[in-house]
C-alpha positions, -999 to 999 in steps of 0.1 A, spaced: 0 0 0 13 34 -10 18 55 22 22 92 13 52 102 34 66 136 42 103 135 50 110 165 73 147 174 73 154 162 37 189 168 24 204 166 -11 236 152 6 237 116 -5 254 105 28 225 118 49 199 93 62 171 115 51 184 113 15 187 75 17 152 73 32 137 93 4 152 70 -22 143 39 -3 107 50 2 104 54 -35 119 20 -41 91 6 -19 65 25 -40 56 52 -15 49 88 -25 76 110 -10 73 148 -2 108 160 8 109 191 30 142 207 40 159 240 48 180 241 16 167 236 -19 181 208 -40 172 175 -54 171 139 -43 170 119 -76 140 134 -94 125 148 -62 127 186 -56 133 194 -19 107 219 -8 119 247 14 84 261 20 65 233 37 35 225 15 0 220 28 -7 185 18 -37 163 22 -37 126 30 -2 124 45 0 89 60 35 93 77 58 121 86 93 108 91 116 131 111 152 139 103 155 171 124 170 173 158 146 182 186 158 218 188 148 225 152 114 207 154 95 232 175 92 256 145 73 228 127 49 217 155 18 236 142 26 225 106 30 188 116 -3 188 136 -21 207 107 -11 179 83 -28 154 107 -8 124 96 -17 89 108 18 85 123 51 103 130 83 83 130 111 97 152 143 84 137 173 80 160 184 114 173 150 130 167 131 118 197 110 146 212 87 140 242 69 173 237 61 167 201 52 131 208 27 142 235 12 168 213 8 143 185 -8 117 207 -33 143 220 -43 149 184 -48 112 178 -15 108 158 5 76 164 42 81 173 69 56 168 106 58 178 122 37 151 144 39 120 125 43 87 152 24 68 149 -6 91 111 -5 91 111 -6 53 136 -34 51 118 -55 76 83 -50 62 71 -30 92 65 2 73 
């Protein structure tokens, strides 16, 4: 099943996990919306520096450290995804609690591992 996924913290740097995740999500046939603080490309995907208002986002996968997430709290909640994945190093109790209060599932996991093990 295609799970529309917004990658927050996307980078055009090929050694970054956010970049690898965008490519792997596409390999697994998920629609990817990369959002980052610098414009660039990941394969054929344009990194969006102005966070788009999207509908039907299934998953937001985070690649931003907690100190940079607060600026996106309202945006994340407005998208109302089914779940948020906190990749290693992005764990944030405040955002997790806010999301849970809005009925959004939160998971502390690695998107890459979830994809490879069929848990995505």
